[in-house]
C-alpha positions as CSV (number, residue, x, y, z in Angstrom):
1,M,99.7,6.7,-9.7
2,F,99.7,3.1,-10.9
3,N,103.2,2.6,-9.3
4,D,101.8,3.9,-6.0
5,F,98.9,1.5,-6.2
6,F,101.0,-1.5,-6.9
7,R,103.5,-0.6,-4.2
8,R,100.7,-0.2,-1.7
9,K,99.3,-3.7,-2.7
10,Q,102.7,-5.2,-2.3
11,D,103.1,-3.7,1.1
12,E,99.6,-4.8,2.1
13,D,100.3,-8.4,0.9
14,A,103.5,-8.4,2.9
15,M,101.7,-7.3,6.1
16,R,99.0,-9.9,5.5
17,S,101.6,-12.7,5.1
18,E,103.3,-11.6,8.3
19,G,100.0,-11.8,10.2
20,R,99.9,-8.1,10.9
21,L,96.9,-7.1,8.8
22,P,93.7,-7.8,10.8
23,P,90.6,-9.2,8.9
24,G,88.6,-6.6,7.0
25,Q,91.4,-4.0,7.0
26,A,93.4,-2.4,4.1
27,L,96.8,-0.7,4.3
28,T,97.0,3.0,4.0
29,Q,100.2,5.1,3.4
30,K,98.4,8.2,4.5
31,F,97.1,9.2,7.9
32,P,93.3,9.9,7.6
33,V,91.8,12.4,9.9
34,L,88.6,11.3,11.6
35,H,86.8,12.8,14.5
36,Y,83.4,14.1,15.7
37,G,83.1,17.9,16.0
38,S,85.6,20.7,15.7
39,V,89.3,20.9,16.6
40,P,89.7,22.6,20.1
41,G,92.1,25.3,20.8
42,F,95.0,25.0,23.2
43,N,96.3,27.4,25.8
44,P,99.4,26.0,27.6
45,A,98.9,28.5,30.5
46,T,95.5,27.1,31.4
47,W,95.7,23.5,30.1
48,D,95.8,20.8,32.8
49,F,95.8,17.0,33.0
50,R,93.8,15.3,35.8
51,V,93.5,11.8,37.3
52,W,90.7,11.0,39.7
53,G,88.2,8.3,40.7
54,E,89.4,5.0,42.2
55,V,92.8,6.3,43.2
56,E,94.4,7.1,46.5
57,K,94.8,10.8,45.7
58,P,93.6,12.9,42.7
59,L,96.4,14.3,40.5
60,R,96.5,17.5,38.6
61,L,99.4,18.5,36.3
62,S,100.0,21.7,34.3
63,W,101.3,21.5,30.7
64,E,104.8,22.4,32.0
65,E,104.6,19.7,34.7
66,F,103.4,17.0,32.3
67,N,106.2,17.7,29.9
68,Q,108.7,17.1,32.7
69,L,107.6,13.5,33.1
70,P,109.8,10.6,31.8
71,R,109.2,9.9,28.1
72,T,108.4,6.6,26.4
73,R,108.9,5.9,22.7
74,L,106.6,3.3,21.0
75,K,106.4,1.8,17.5
76,M,103.2,0.0,16.6
77,D,100.6,-0.7,14.0
78,I,97.3,1.2,14.3
79,H,93.9,0.0,12.9
80,C,90.9,2.2,12.4
81,V,87.3,0.9,12.6
82,T,86.8,2.5,9.2
83,R,89.0,-0.3,7.8
84,W,92.4,1.4,7.3
85,S,95.6,0.2,8.9
86,K,98.9,2.0,9.2
87,F,102.0,0.2,10.1
88,D,105.2,1.0,12.1
89,T,103.9,4.3,13.4
90,E,106.2,6.0,15.9
91,W,104.9,7.7,19.0
92,E,106.4,9.5,22.0
93,G,104.7,10.5,25.2
94,V,104.0,9.3,28.8
95,S,102.8,5.9,29.8
96,V,100.2,5.4,32.5
97,R,102.5,2.9,34.0
98,T,105.1,5.7,34.4
99,L,102.6,7.7,36.5
100,I,102.2,4.7,38.8
101,D,105.9,3.8,39.0
102,L,106.6,7.4,40.0
103,G,104.0,7.2,42.8
104,L,101.9,10.0,41.2
105,V,98.9,7.7,40.7
106,K,98.0,4.8,43.0
107,P,94.9,2.9,41.8
108,L,92.8,1.5,44.5
109,P,92.3,-2.3,44.6
110,A,88.7,-2.0,43.3
111,A,89.8,-0.1,40.1
112,R,89.1,-2.2,37.0
113,F,88.4,0.3,34.2
114,V,89.6,3.7,33.0
115,L,87.6,6.3,31.2
116,Q,89.6,8.8,29.1
117,H,88.1,12.3,29.3
118,A,88.9,14.7,26.4
119,E,87.8,18.1,25.2
120,F,84.1,18.8,24.5
121,G,83.1,16.0,26.9
122,F,84.4,13.2,24.6
123,T,85.2,9.9,26.4
124,A,86.7,6.5,25.6
125,N,86.8,3.5,27.9
126,L,89.3,0.7,28.3
127,P,90.0,-2.0,30.9
128,L,92.7,-1.1,33.4
129,E,95.0,-3.9,32.2
130,T,94.9,-2.4,28.6
131,I,95.6,1.2,29.9
132,L,98.6,-0.2,31.8
133,A,99.9,-2.3,28.9
134,E,102.9,-1.4,26.7
135,N,100.7,-0.6,23.7
136,F,98.8,2.3,25.3
137,L,100.4,5.7,25.4
138,M,99.4,9.3,26.2
139,A,101.2,10.7,23.2
140,T,102.5,14.2,22.5
141,H,104.6,13.4,19.4
142,Y,104.1,11.4,16.2
143,N,107.1,10.6,14.0
144,S,109.4,12.8,16.1
145,A,107.2,15.9,15.7
146,P,104.4,17.3,17.9
147,I,101.0,15.8,17.0
148,T,99.1,18.1,14.7
149,P,95.9,19.7,16.0
150,D,93.6,17.6,13.9
151,H,95.3,14.4,15.2
152,G,94.8,15.4,18.8
153,Y,97.4,18.1,19.8
154,P,98.6,18.5,22.5
155,L,97.9,15.1,24.0
156,R,96.0,12.0,22.7
157,G,95.6,8.4,23.8
158,V,97.0,5.9,21.3
159,V,96.6,2.2,21.3
160,G,97.6,-0.4,18.7
161,H,99.5,-3.6,17.9
162,I,103.2,-4.2,18.7
163,P,104.4,-6.8,16.2
164,G,105.3,-10.1,18.0
165,R,103.2,-9.2,21.1
166,S,100.1,-11.2,20.5
167,E,99.4,-11.4,24.2
168,L,98.5,-7.7,24.2
169,M,94.9,-6.7,23.5
170,T,94.7,-4.6,20.3
171,P,91.6,-2.4,20.2
172,Y,90.6,-0.3,17.2
173,F,92.2,3.2,17.2
174,W,89.1,5.0,18.4
175,K,89.8,3.6,21.8
176,G,92.5,6.3,22.3
177,A,91.0,9.7,22.8
178,K,92.2,12.8,21.0
179,W,92.7,16.0,22.9
180,L,93.0,14.0,26.2
181,R,92.5,15.9,29.4
182,G,92.2,13.3,32.1
183,L,91.8,9.7,33.3
184,E,89.0,8.5,35.6
185,F,89.6,5.2,37.3
186,L,86.4,3.2,37.8
187,T,85.2,0.0,39.5
188,K,82.7,-0.7,36.8
189,D,82.9,-0.1,33.0
190,H,81.3,3.0,31.5
191,P,80.7,3.1,27.7
192,G,82.5,6.0,26.0
193,F,81.1,8.3,23.3
194,W,81.3,5.9,20.4
195,E,80.2,2.9,22.4
196,Q,77.1,4.8,23.4
197,A,76.5,5.4,19.7
198,G,76.6,1.6,18.9
199,Y,80.3,0.7,18.5
200,H,81.5,-2.5,20.1
201,N,82.6,-2.1,23.7
202,N,85.6,-4.4,23.4
203,A,86.7,-3.4,19.9
204,D,89.2,-6.3,19.4
205,V,90.6,-5.7,15.9
206,W,91.4,-9.4,15.3
207,L,87.8,-10.4,16.1
208,E,86.4,-7.5,14.0
209,E,84.4,-6.2,16.9
210,R,83.3,-3.1,15.2
211,I,79.6,-2.8,16.0
212,N,77.5,-3.8,18.9
213,E,75.1,-6.2,17.1
214,S,72.6,-6.0,20.0
215,D,72.2,-2.3,19.5
216,Q,69.4,-2.1,17.0
217,S,69.5,1.8,17.0
218,F,72.8,1.9,15.2
């Protein structure tokens, strides 16, 4: 146990010295499970993924069709608002940029934001430029295996920090929705589930934007 503790501290100090550990965060070697509500079921025969809103034409894909899309692999550091950070996590899935490059989704000029819609009505909001960036992925796999149900199977949004890419906005991990079912393109921002509960709308990990200080109800 003590060896594990000292090893974790050594790894944490190394990440801090490399500038990869944001303020107020601590390294974890586990992958904590955090979400509101129960884990939904999954039926591949009825599951679908939809895109609508400020796009030229709505899109609907079945689970089989979604899995035929070109895949992207991504390695990044993820940072939870509850103060744990996990480094060099590996994800595989479909990027939103791929949907656009294939001509399946064509955002209208007025589109500025995207609202992720997930099971049970859960939502998470991000600016369009973050959704289209290299550090956002609609993931089906983690560490070469399908994402587990409690981590968002069959599809979840993931967003984090790619080492050496300081120009990319790094939001806290809640900004990627588990059990993702669709994307709504918007002209104006719309706070998601946790933002409506008092979490910071921008959620920049390097600025410790955890809580909306103006929300006195939280």
